[in-house]
C-alpha positions as CSV (number, residue, x, y, z in Angstrom):
1,M,6.2,6.8,-12.1
2,D,4.6,3.7,-13.6
3,N,5.6,0.1,-12.8
4,K,7.9,-0.3,-15.9
5,T,9.9,2.8,-15.0
6,L,10.2,1.7,-11.4
7,I,11.5,-1.7,-12.4
8,D,14.0,-0.1,-14.9
9,N,15.3,2.3,-12.2
10,L,15.7,-0.4,-9.6
11,S,17.3,-2.7,-12.1
12,R,19.9,-0.1,-13.0
13,R,20.5,1.0,-9.4
14,L,20.9,-2.6,-8.0
15,D,22.6,-4.0,-11.1
16,V,20.2,-7.0,-11.4
17,S,18.0,-8.1,-14.1
18,R,14.5,-6.6,-14.7
19,D,12.9,-10.0,-14.2
20,T,14.5,-10.3,-10.8
21,V,13.3,-6.9,-9.7
22,G,9.8,-7.6,-11.1
23,I,9.7,-10.9,-9.1
24,L,10.8,-9.1,-5.9
25,I,8.2,-6.3,-6.3
26,E,5.5,-8.9,-6.9
27,G,6.6,-10.8,-3.8
28,L,6.6,-7.7,-1.7
29,T,3.1,-6.7,-2.8
30,Q,1.7,-10.2,-2.2
31,T,3.2,-10.3,1.3
32,I,1.8,-6.9,2.2
33,G,-1.6,-8.0,0.9
34,E,-1.6,-11.2,2.8
35,C,-0.5,-9.5,6.0
36,A,-3.2,-6.8,5.6
37,A,-5.9,-9.4,5.1
38,G,-4.8,-10.9,8.5
39,L,-4.9,-7.4,10.0
40,D,-1.1,-7.4,10.6
41,S,1.0,-4.3,9.9
42,V,4.1,-4.4,7.8
43,S,7.1,-2.1,8.6
44,V,9.7,-1.4,5.9
45,P,12.8,0.2,7.5
46,S,13.6,3.7,6.3
47,F,10.4,3.7,4.3
48,G,7.3,3.4,6.4
49,T,4.5,1.2,7.8
50,F,1.6,-0.3,6.0
51,E,-1.2,-0.7,8.5
52,P,-4.6,-2.3,7.9
53,K,-7.6,-0.7,9.6
54,K,-11.1,-2.2,9.8
55,R,-13.9,0.1,9.0
56,L,-17.2,-0.7,10.6
57,E,-20.5,-0.9,8.7
58,R,-22.4,2.3,8.5
59,V,-25.5,3.9,7.0
60,A,-24.9,6.2,4.1
61,L,-27.2,8.3,1.8
62,H,-27.3,7.7,-1.9
63,P,-26.5,11.1,-3.4
64,A,-28.9,10.9,-6.4
65,S,-32.0,9.2,-4.8
66,G,-31.5,10.1,-1.1
67,R,-32.1,6.5,-0.1
68,R,-30.3,5.1,2.9
69,L,-27.9,2.3,2.2
70,L,-26.0,0.0,4.5
71,V,-22.3,0.1,3.7
72,P,-20.7,-3.2,4.8
73,P,-17.5,-3.3,6.9
74,K,-14.2,-3.4,5.1
75,I,-10.5,-3.4,5.6
76,V,-8.5,-0.4,4.3
77,L,-4.8,-0.2,4.0
78,T,-3.1,3.0,5.4
79,F,0.5,4.1,5.0
80,K,2.5,6.0,7.5
81,P,5.9,7.2,6.2
82,S,9.0,6.9,8.4
83,A,10.7,10.0,9.8
84,S,13.8,9.4,7.6
85,L,11.5,9.3,4.5
86,K,9.8,12.5,5.5
87,Q,13.3,14.1,5.9
88,K,14.4,13.0,2.4
89,I,11.2,14.4,0.9
90,R,11.6,17.8,2.6
91,K,15.2,18.2,1.3
Protein backbone atom coordinates (compact mmCIF):
# COMPACT_ATOMS: atom_id res chain seq x y z
CA MET A 1 0.00 0.00 0.00
CA ASP A 2 1.44 3.36 -0.95
CA ASN A 3 1.06 6.63 0.96
CA LYS A 4 -1.82 7.95 -1.18
CA THR A 5 -3.86 4.78 -0.69
CA LEU A 6 -3.19 4.81 3.05
CA ILE A 7 -4.37 8.42 3.32
CA ASP A 8 -7.49 7.66 1.25
CA ASN A 9 -8.39 4.62 3.38
CA LEU A 10 -7.89 6.45 6.68
CA SER A 11 -9.80 9.47 5.39
CA ARG A 12 -12.83 7.33 4.52
CA ARG A 13 -12.64 5.27 7.71
CA LEU A 14 -12.31 8.28 10.05
CA ASP A 15 -14.59 10.55 8.00
CA VAL A 16 -12.07 13.41 7.92
CA SER A 17 -10.42 15.23 5.05
CA ARG A 18 -7.39 13.83 3.22
CA ASP A 19 -5.39 16.92 4.19
CA THR A 20 -6.04 16.32 7.88
CA VAL A 21 -4.96 12.68 7.63
CA GLY A 22 -1.83 13.70 5.70
CA ILE A 23 -0.91 16.22 8.40
CA LEU A 24 -1.46 13.62 11.15
CA ILE A 25 0.71 11.01 9.40
CA GLU A 26 3.45 13.58 8.80
CA GLY A 27 3.32 14.61 12.47
CA LEU A 28 3.52 11.00 13.61
CA THR A 29 6.54 10.23 11.43
CA GLN A 30 8.33 13.40 12.56
CA THR A 31 7.68 12.60 16.21
CA ILE A 32 8.93 9.04 15.84
CA GLY A 33 12.02 10.33 14.02
CA GLU A 34 12.79 12.91 16.71
CA CYS A 35 12.36 10.35 19.48
CA ALA A 36 14.56 7.85 17.64
CA ALA A 37 17.29 10.45 17.23
CA GLY A 38 17.20 10.91 21.01
CA LEU A 39 17.31 7.11 21.51
CA ASP A 40 13.80 7.08 23.00
CA SER A 41 11.34 4.36 22.05
CA VAL A 42 7.78 5.11 20.93
CA SER A 43 4.90 2.80 21.83
CA VAL A 44 1.67 2.93 19.83
CA PRO A 45 -1.07 1.03 21.70
CA SER A 46 -2.47 -2.00 19.84
CA PHE A 47 0.13 -1.49 17.11
CA GLY A 48 3.67 -1.90 18.41
CA THR A 49 6.87 -0.25 19.58
CA PHE A 50 9.46 1.62 17.55
CA GLU A 51 12.80 1.22 19.29
CA PRO A 52 16.08 2.81 18.20
CA LYS A 53 19.23 0.75 18.63
CA LYS A 54 22.75 2.04 18.37
CA ARG A 55 25.09 -0.08 16.27
CA LEU A 56 28.76 0.19 17.19
CA GLU A 57 31.46 0.86 14.64
CA ARG A 58 32.94 -2.24 13.07
CA VAL A 59 35.42 -3.42 10.49
CA ALA A 60 33.95 -4.84 7.28
CA LEU A 61 35.41 -6.23 4.08
CA HIS A 62 34.65 -4.61 0.73
CA PRO A 63 33.24 -7.46 -1.40
CA ALA A 64 34.90 -6.46 -4.67
CA SER A 65 38.37 -5.39 -3.54
CA GLY A 66 38.68 -7.30 -0.27
CA ARG A 67 39.88 -4.14 1.49
CA ARG A 68 39.02 -3.62 5.13
CA LEU A 69 36.73 -0.66 5.84
CA LEU A 70 35.73 0.99 9.08
CA VAL A 71 31.92 1.25 9.22
CA PRO A 72 30.93 4.16 11.49
CA PRO A 73 28.41 3.76 14.33
CA LYS A 74 24.79 4.42 13.46
CA ILE A 75 21.29 4.37 14.90
CA VAL A 76 18.80 1.92 13.39
CA LEU A 77 15.08 1.87 14.08
CA THR A 78 13.47 -1.47 14.88
CA PHE A 79 9.77 -2.30 15.16
CA LYS A 80 8.23 -4.85 17.50
CA PRO A 81 4.55 -5.51 16.81
CA SER A 82 2.15 -5.76 19.76
CA ALA A 83 0.50 -9.03 20.73
CA SER A 84 -2.91 -7.77 19.55
CA LEU A 85 -1.50 -6.83 16.12
CA LYS A 86 0.08 -10.28 15.82
CA GLN A 87 -3.29 -11.87 16.59
CA LYS A 88 -5.06 -9.75 13.96
CA ILE A 89 -2.48 -10.77 11.35
CA ARG A 90 -2.83 -14.46 12.20
CA LYS A 91 -6.62 -14.44 11.68
